[in-house]
N, C-alpha and C positions, 0 to 999 in steps of 0.2 A: 654578437656584439661585439662593439667597438670600443676598446678603452678612450677616454681622454682626459686630460691632464686635471680639467676642471671638476672630476671628482675625486681625484687623489687628496688627502692631507696637505695643507703647504706646509713645506719644512726646509723651503727655499728661498732665495731670490725673494727676501723680503722688500716691501719700500719702504721708507722712513715714513707713513704714515701705518702703514701695518705695522710695524714695529711701534708706534705710540698707540694703537688700538689694544694692542697685546700688554701695554707695561698698565694702561689703566684697568683692562679685565682681571689684571692678576693681582695689583693692587683692592681690587671691589670683591674677589673673590676672596679675599686673606681677611679684607676689614668689614664686608660687609657695608653699612651704611656710610658713606663717606660725604664729604664737602668738594663743591668747585675747590677751593682756596688749596686743601689738603689734598687734594689729585695734584692741583700744580707744583706744590711743595716738597711730594715725596717721589714723582716723575720727572721733576723737572722742566714739563712742560710749560707755557707760559699759558696763564690767565685765558688768551683772547681765544687759542686753539683747545682749549680745555673746552671753554664753553659751546664752542662748536662742534667739536666732537661727541658731548655730552649732549646734544643737541641732536645728532645724525641719531643717537643710542635711541634717545627716548622717540623721534617717530618713529624708527623702526620697531617699537616695542620691547627693545631688549632691554632696557632699565626704568625705573621710574621713580619721581621727586616722592620723598617720602617723609618727608614733616622740617622740623629743624632743628638745626645743630647748638651748642648751647655759646654762647656768645660773651667775651668781656667787657663788648659795649660796642654800639652801634645795631645797625640791623644784622639780625641772626643768619647765620648762611643758611641755604637749604640742602637738604641730604639727600646724596644717589645712590640708590643701590638696585641690585641684578632685578628683573621684574620676575618675581615667584611663580606666576602661574607659566610661565615657557617651560614645554616639559622637550627634554632632549632622551633619544632613543637610542641604546647601543647595543649592536647584534655581533653575536659570536659565531662562524660558522667554525665547525670545529670537525676534527675528522671524525666522530661518533656519536657528536651532540652541538645544536642549535641552541643557541641562548639569548634571549632578549631582556633586557634592562628600560626601567622607564625611571627617569630621575631627575630632577629640577635643575635648574641654572647651576647651582654649586654641588652639582651629583651627589642630592640627598637620593638613595634608592625608595620610591615609591609603592615601583610593583615590578615583579617579575616571572619569565616562562621559561619551561626548557622543554627541549623537544628529541628524541631519538632521530638519528641525522648519519646519512650515508652519501658520500660523493657521486654524484650520477651526472648526467649532461649538464650545462650551462642552465637549460629551461627545467628542467625537473626543480633545481637549486634555488633559481629565481622562484618558480612556485613556492616552495618549503618557506622560505625567508616572509616572501608577501602574506604564508599564510601564518607564520611565526608574529608577525609583526600586528595580523588582526587577531589574534590569541591574545596577545599583550595589551591591548585597547580594551578587548571585550572583558579581560579581565581587572583592569584595573576600572573600569569607567569612565577613560576619558574617550573624546571622538580626534577624529589626524588632526581637526584646526588647533587643539591644543599642544601638538609638536613643531616646533624649529627648526631639529634637525636630526639627523640619523646617522651616527658614525655605524661604520660596519669594520671587524676583524675578519681576515680570509687566511687559513693556510698555505694559499698560494699566489701569484701575481695573476696566475692564469683565470681566478676568479675576480678579479681587480674590475671587470664588465657590469657586474652584478649590481652594483653603486648605481651606474646610469640605468639598470632596469627597474631597479627597486624606484628612484627618482622617476622616472617615466608612468610609472603605474600609480605611486603612492600622491606625488606631486608634491613632493618633501627635499629639501635639500638632502642629500646623502652624498660623504664620503667614505673614503676606504684605505685601511693600509693592512699589510703586512699583521696577523694575530699577535708577532711579539713587540713588534714595536706598540700595538694600541696597550700591550700589559705592562712595558716599561713606563711608559707616559703613567698608566694608571698608578701605576707605583710611586714614581718619583710627585705625582699631583696630591695622591690621596694617603699614601704612606706615612705617617708623621717619623720614624725612622729616616725616611728617605730623601723629604723633602727639602734641606737645606745642607744635602751633600752632595759631593761627586759620585752616580752610583754604576756599577756595572750589574746591569740584569741581567738574569740566563733565564733561558725559555725554553725548558726542557719538552715540553709537547713535539715539538716537532727534532727531535733530537738536537737541542741546543741553538736557538736563533740569539742573538747575542746582539744587546745597545749597551753604547755605553754614554751617560751623558755627564761631562765637565767641564766645567767655565765655561756654559753655553754653547757646547759641544756635543754633536751626539756622532755616534761612531757605530755604524751597523752593517751587517749586508745589504744591498739593496735589492737584491734578487740571488737566485741558488748560485753562490760560488765566486759573489761579486760585493767587493765593499765600497762602501760610499762612507765618504766626510760630510756634515754642514758642517760650515765653519762661522766664526764669532764673524766674519761679514757677510753670513749667510749664502756664499756660494755652495756650489753642490759638482763634485770632482767623483768621479767613478775608476777604480784603478789605478789611481794614479802615482807615481814614485813607488816608495815600497811596500803602499798599502794592499796591494795585492797579493803581495807575499806574504803580509801578518795575516791575511782573513783566512787565510788556513785552519788557525785554530776558532773560526766564526763560524765555521761549514757545520751545517748540521752533519749525524753520522748514523740517521735511523731513527724513526719515529720512537718517542720515549725512549731514546737511551736507546732501544733496541733489547728492552728489561724484559717485554712479552716476547718477544723473535727466540730470544736466547731461553726464556722457559718453555717454548713448545720443542725446541731442539732439543733440550735435556730431558724432556719427556716422553719422545718419539727414540729416544734412546733407553729407555727403560730404567731411569733414574728415579728410585723414591723420592717423593715430594709430596706434601699436604698438596701441593697446587692443582692437582688433580681433584681432591675430593670437594675444594674449594668452586671449583667449575662445573663439581660433579662428571666428570668424568668427560665433558665435551672441549677436549683440547684447542678445538679452534677457538672459543671464546676466552682462552689465556689473555688477560690483560693485565697491564702497568700494575693497576689495583689490585689485583688477584696473586698478584706476586708479592709485591706487600703485603697484602693482609696476610702469605703465610708465613712471611720472616719475619713479623712483626708477632704469629703467633709459636716463634722458635724451629721453622725449618729451616734447616741447614743451608739445604739446595737454594731456597729462596735466597735466604740470607746474604748467600757467597756472589747471586747472581747481582743482587743491590749496592752490594758493595762495591764489585768490581764496576759497576754504574759510577759510581762515588769515586770510586779510584780516577776515571778517565776523565768524570767530570772538574774534577779538583787538577788534573793536567791543565785541564784549559783554564780555568781559572788562575791558577798560579800563572799561567804564560801571559796572560790578560794583565794581571796587576801588576806584574813587573813593566808592565809596558804603557799602562795606563794609568797609575797612582788611582785607584776610586779606592773614595773611603766608607764606602759601603758594598756588599755583593748581595743581591736579591735572587734567589733564585726560586723562580717559578713556574708554573705549569703541570702542575703534578708531581715530579719528583720529591717536592717538600714532604708531601705526606709519609716519608718513608722515614721522616723526624731524624732522629739519630744513627739509624741505620743505613742512610747515608750523607748525612753532615759530619758523621765520625770521618768517614774515609777522606769526604772533602778537605777538611780542617786538615788533617794529617799531613796530604799532598801541598797544601800550600804552604803549611810550618817547614816541611822539607825542600819544595821547592823554591818559594817565592822570597827574594830578598827582603831580608829583615828588618830594614829602616822604612820598605814598603808595605809590609806586611805587618807592622807592631802592633796598630791601632785599629788595625782595620777589622771590620764586623762583618762575620758572613750569616746571614738569615736566611729565613722563609719568607715567602712574600706573604703579603698582610689581605690582599685581597681573595685570593682562596680562586675558586671555581669564576667569579666573576670577573677576574682581572681584566679579560681581553673585552668584557661587554660595558666595563665601567671606564676604561682607559679609551674605549670609542666614543663613551657619550663624552667623556673629559675635554677628547679632541675637536667633537663634534661643536661643543659649545665655543671652545677657543677660535674655533674655525668661523663661529657666527661672528665674533666682535673683530677677528684679522680682519675678515671681507665686508666688514658694514660700512 
């Protein structure tokens, strides 16, 4: 399968029309029903252009006229809102599980499913993904005709061709990105704490996938070991200037911060730990969750493993705080389940290493979307893409 740019989420080189489409979409997402006059006032787009854009949105079934607004005199303005019948599907192809979420255009969940998942060949992954979609539609009672777009988050760029395979088989516009980018966008779009703040998002599932969203700039690895900046003027640059050196703190160091790998190594050495009992003696099945469970039950070995991961994570976060001045750090991807066992060491490292003026008012918080962060973020991006390309 060949990866084509048409299936990738649009994060660079936006045209003037595309930027205006997104401004209108963002306003309608925040405000709900809104008049053409208010759209023009709040976005600065002239009324003639607003009327033209709205007509195209209506023709494409993305918005509808929903009634009349209160008027101080003269003709009452018609209100426009997102078409609630449209459904967006978000898919998360993880390392051990695949999840699918069905939402409306405001990313309100109507149904979700998940299945155990193992990475195999491209064809098998595509087959599993199609079965996941069919299972979600069956559970929700929706037909595929109700789906406007599908967003997919994956663990590797090698899986980007999956979007084309889904689109070809399912007949719906399908877009794809790395899982941590989807999760970061989901937190930015749906987490009330992050909505109006510069955010540093850390996704620990792959050993720290980092996205920084600051003043309209998104910074994060475009691929393994590569840095990418999407700047205010929407230009796209890889490894340019000093950014390639900075990305050493953005690169993953192992799946789930190597928590499970470290635990398996300690057990193999014969170290006594509750982890063995939790996995019923099956050392190969030790996971980050089982280590965190043991740590919460007071196991010293597990607690030290989790704390060590927190220290290493805090070191990277402190470096990035000094570099990018975020207002909030959001940690997702699973490590946040350890709560203070991991956040305590993170905060201590930040207090020790981050410059005081940059960290004094900083909040470090767990992700608000939990295990649905990637699928909801993918759905958010897919809804955005439908308006951007309208």
